[in-house]
N, C-alpha and C positions, 0 to 999 in steps of 0.2 A: 502493499499499500505504499502509494506517494506523500510523504508528509508536506503540509505547507501551514503548519503550526503557528510558523512567524506572520505569513499572510495573514492568517486569520486573525492573529492579535492586533496586526497593523490595521486590518480593517474594522474590526470592532471599536478601535480608538478613533479614528478615521471619520466612523458615524456620529462621534461625539461633535464633532468639530466641522465637518464638511457636508453638506446637503447630499443624503442619499451615500456618503463617504467616498465621492468622487468628484472629480471636477470637468468630466463631460460623461454623458449618461451611459454610453453605450459601454464605458468600462466596468458597470458596475454588473455585467452578467444576467441583468433583467430580462432579457431575451433567450439565455438558455438556461438559468436557474444556476445555483450555486453561490459562491463568491470569488472575487477577482484577486488574483494574485499581485503580488507587489513585485517591482523588478529591482534587483540590486545592480546589473551591469548588463551591457552587450556588447558585442563586437563580432563584425561581419555578419554571417545570416545567422546567430545565435544570441538567445539570451539566457541569462541566469537568475532566477527570483531570489529573495532573502533567504530562501531554504535550501537554496544552493542547486535546484532543479535547472537541469539544462533543457531548452528546447529550440527546436527550428523555428525561426519567426517569418510568418508568410503576413505579418500586419506591417512590419517595416516602419512604424511610426504611422500609418496612416498612409503611406506612400512616399513620404521625403527621402527613405533610405533607400534610394535605386542603386547606390552604392555599397549597400549593407551599413552595419552600424559601426561608429567611430573610424570611419576610414581616415589613414594616416595623414592624408594630403589636406583633408576638412579641417582636423585636429590642430596641424598647425597653422593653417589660416587663420583659424578662431584665436590661437594663442598670442599668434603675432599681431593680430588686429587689437586682441585685449591690452596688451601691453602699451599701446597708444591710445587708449581709451573708447572706454564701452558705448559710449553715446555723446554726441555732439550738439544736435538740433542745430546744424550748421552744414551746408553741402560739404562732402567729402570725395575725394576722386574716386572711390570704390562704388558709388553711385553711378559714376558715368560710366566705369567699365560693366557694371551688369546691364545697364539700358543697351548698350552697344553687343553685349551677347545676346541679349533677348534679342533684337532686331535682328541680328546676323542669322538666328536660327528660324526665326517665323517671320518671313516675308510680309504677311499682312500689317506688322508691327510697323509703322512709321516713327511712334513715339510713344514710350511708356513710361507710367509712373508708379513707383513704389506704394506700397501699404504694409500695413504690419499683420494682415491676415488675408485669406480667401474671402470670408465673408466680406470683410471691407471692401475687397476688390472687386466683388460682384455688386454690393449695396452701390459702390461708386459709379461702375460701369453703367447701371440702370439711372443712375440719376444723370449721367451724362448724355444718356440716349434721350431721356425726356427733354433734356434743355438742348439738345443741339437738332430735334426734330419739331419740339414746341407742340409735341402730343404726350398723353397722359398714360394712356393702357401699353401695358406690358403682356407677352404671350408665356407661360410658363409650362411645362410638364410634369403629369405626375410621376413622382417616382426621381424626378432630379431635383437634388438638394444644391442651394446656393447660396447656404450660410442661413444666419438665424436673422437676418434683416426682417422687421415688421411684414413688409408687404409682401414678401415671397415665403413667409410662413403660411402657405394656404393650402387647403385641400380643395379639390373639385365640388362643382356646384354640383347641382341635380341632371345636369344636361351641358352638353359639350360647350355652348353657347352662353351660359352663365358663368357670372364671375364667381372668383373662389371663395371661401369662407376662413375665415382666422382658423390655423392648426394649433395655436397654442394659446392657452389661458394670458391675459394682457395684453392681447394685438385687438385694439378696437377693429370693428368690423370696417370702418371706415378707411382703414388703413389698408385693406386689399381690396378694395371695390373698385380698382382699375386693374386687377391682375386677372388675367382671364388661364384658367388651368385647363388643359387639353391632356388627351393620352398620346404617349410617344408611337412614333411609328406611323400615325396617323396623318396623310396628307389631307384628306379630304376636310379633317377637322379644323385644319389650319385655313384652309381654303374658305371655309365658312364663315371663321371668326372674323377674317378680312372683310368677308362680303356684310356681316352684320355691324362691323363696327368701322367704317368708310373713315377715313383720312385721321383716325384716333389712335391706332396703335403705334406707339412709337417704337417697339422692337420685340424681336424674338430672344429668350436665353434660354440655352440648353446645355445641358453635357453632351458633346457628341457621341460619348459611350458614356452612358450611366453606371455609375459606380456607387451610387448610395442607395441603390434598393437591389442590391445584389452585383450583376454585372449583366448588361445585355448591349447587342450592337445595333446601329443602324440597319432598317432593311435596306437593300441596294437603291439607290436613287434618292431615299429620302432626305440625306442632307443637301444635294443638289437641289430639291425641290424646294426645302425653305429658303435655300440663297435665291432661287428665282423668285419666289413669292414675297420675299421682305424686298428685294428689290426691285419688281415691279410697285409695290405699294409705298414706295417712300420710306420704309422702315428700315432698321438696323438688326442685323444678325449677330448676336453676342454668343460666343461661345466661350463656356465656363470648362475651362483647360486646367483648374485648380488640380485635379488628379491626373489627368492625360497628358498635360503640356511636358516635355522632355523625356516623356515616357513611352508614348506608344510608337515615337519616332523623336527624332531631333527637333523636328518643328511640332512636334504634337499631333494630336488627332486630324488638325487640319490639313498637315501635311501627308498622312497616311491616308487620308479619304480625298485630296485634291480639292478641299474648299478653302476658300479666303472669306471669313467673317470680318465685319466692319470693325468689332471690338472684340478683345479676347482677355480672358481673365485667367491669372496665374497665383501659383503657391506651392507649398511643398518641397518640390525637389531645388525650386530656384533660392531656397533658404536654408539647404545643407543639412536641415534637419533643426534648425531655430526659426522662430516666429516671423513670418514673412507672406507678403502677396504681392500682387501687382496687375495693372490693367493697362492695355494700349490698343493701338489702332491707327486709323487714319489720322495724318496730322490735322488736316481741316476739322477732325472731330475732337481729336484731342486738345485742340487751342482753344478749344471752347471752354476748359478749366481755367480757374483762377491761378495765376493773377492775369493771363491772357484775356480769359473771358468770362462770362458770368456766372459758370457753375462751380458753386466751392465745392472744396475738397481738401483736406488738412489732414496730418498726424504728425505728433511730437518724435515719434519713433520711425516713420517713415526712412526707409533707407539706413536704419542702423546698421553700423559699422560691422558688428560682428555677423550681423544676420548676411551684409553684403559678401563679406569675405569668405563665410563658409559657405554661398552660393555661387560666386565667383568660382571657389575650388571645384565644386562638385559640375558645373557647367563645362569647365574648361577639362575635366577629366574624361566626361563624357564626349566631350568633342574629339579629343585624342586617342581614347581607347577603344577597342571593337565593342562596345558595351551592346549596342543593338543587336546585333549579330549572337552575340551569347544567350541575351534576353529572349530571344526570339527561340533560339534552339532549346533552353530550359523549358519554355513555357509548351513548345511543342512535345517535348518529352514528358511533362506531366499531363499534359492534356490526353495523350495515348496512354499514360500507363493509369489514370486515372477511370477513363471508358472503360478500359480493359477490365479493372477491379471491379468498377460497377456491375458489368456485364456477368462475370463469374459470380458475384456475390448474388444475383438476381435482383438487384435494387432499381427500381426506376429513378435515372438520376441523367438531369441535364447539367451538363459540364459547359458552361459558357466561357471562353477566352479572348482576348483581344491584347496582342503583345504580351506583356508581362503581367498583365491583371486577368483575373480569373472569379468563377464562382460557382459552387455545385448547389445545384437547385434538386430537392428530393422532388420529384414529379414527372410522370411522364411524358407531360406537353411541352413542346418548345415554349422558350420563354423569350417574347420580345417586348415586354412592356409591365408596368407595376401590376396591371390586372393578372398577366400571366402568373407572374412571380408569387402572386398570393395565393396560388395553388398549390406552392410546394409545401410539404410537410414540414413544419415547423420542430414538432414534437422529434421528429428521427433526426431533425438537424442538430437538435441541442443533445441528444444520445451520440450523434457522431462527433459533434464538437469537443465532448467532455471524453469520451474514446480517445480521439488523437491528442488531445491535451495529456492524459496521462500516458500516451505512446511517445510522450517527447515532440509532438508537433502542436504550435499555436496559431491557428486560425482565427480571424474575426470572429468577436463573440456574439454574432448576429447573422442570421440566414439573408439579412440585406446590407451587407456590403461584401466588398471586393477582397480578395487576397491579392499580394504583389510579391514578385519574384525580386530578387536583386542580383546584382552580379557578382556577389558575394557567393550566392548559394552555388552550390556544384552538382554535377550529374550523379553523384553518390547522396546528396542530401534528397534529388527528387527521388531517386531509388529508394531511400529510407522510408521517405514521404507515402508513397505510392503502396508499399509493402504494408505500412500502418494501415493505410486507407481501406488496403482490399481486407486485412483482418477484422478491422473494425464495422466494417460494411456487412460481412457476414453475421456478425452480433446484432443487426438491427431487427 
């Protein structure tokens, strides 16, 4: 029996001081049952909890650890930056380097502004879209998460053309009245929304590959259709690439699928593991931001030198290494192995993968959107999660989260993971 006594004691204490004992809800294990463990350290593709248990990690800090944990070049960059000062609130050269790297990797970005989180980046991009178009309404999609901004914490209305309703207590209905929520991968609902709201929609925001309801991919032609519809109606197309940026390709999902959005939001990888976000796009649109234009956006820690140093080290390593090829090979190995394991166990599984992102759904139906994902057997997933955890493999503690592969993973790690999954699935 694996001992987690120290984690259990820490969680009991945390419950006395922190709401739910955690500083972000999914960490509480509510979706899978049981109690969370506490991490002592991490290196490469592995983490060690405070009880000394070693785990192969497929959460990767929810995406940023594309090079693995505690990558030596990132650690060295942060140490060097910290010696020169942890925060200035004054322009520093690292901000310019970061902007240059983002622009070089993502052709749709002509100018970029840093923020401190992905939530802040998406919030600012939507404000900018509204300010630029002088329109109020925004379309988002069921299952796409863009941070905890009031106007985006929205669940769908009773029909495809109704406005959304607040999906969290504390969000007034008036804050979501201009947000239209549609099903992902449904082009006709988008056309209908624009027809019902002529010259009122400022833009569409979406994760090009949603990773916050598990993981599902755009149908062929879907992203192209969104690009055509927004262009034809004078609205902006906003890609939330906080997860997919610099992961699905050097230029993100937009490079992988050949689409150029008007605005893009980034985070995670560009901070090298430190808090960061960014949004960018066409110069004409970005120049509407203060101090040049009337759309206000600010942040004391935006462009923080520690985050910039870590992110620059990460992006430069991705640019000069063979990371993309390695990630694709590891992903293909994991996908093949997991499908074989599920088949041998006779368990209905949909294994969705795109580049180094993946998700296991326990359902016999293909998953193309949130409604499909909801058919997954969450009780079976909870048993699978705990079985894998006991076998030394850490997956996201929720059916509705993506997994991440890093360049620190090895083919041997994938083999170990597949063998564990085969054993666990046979017991479900």
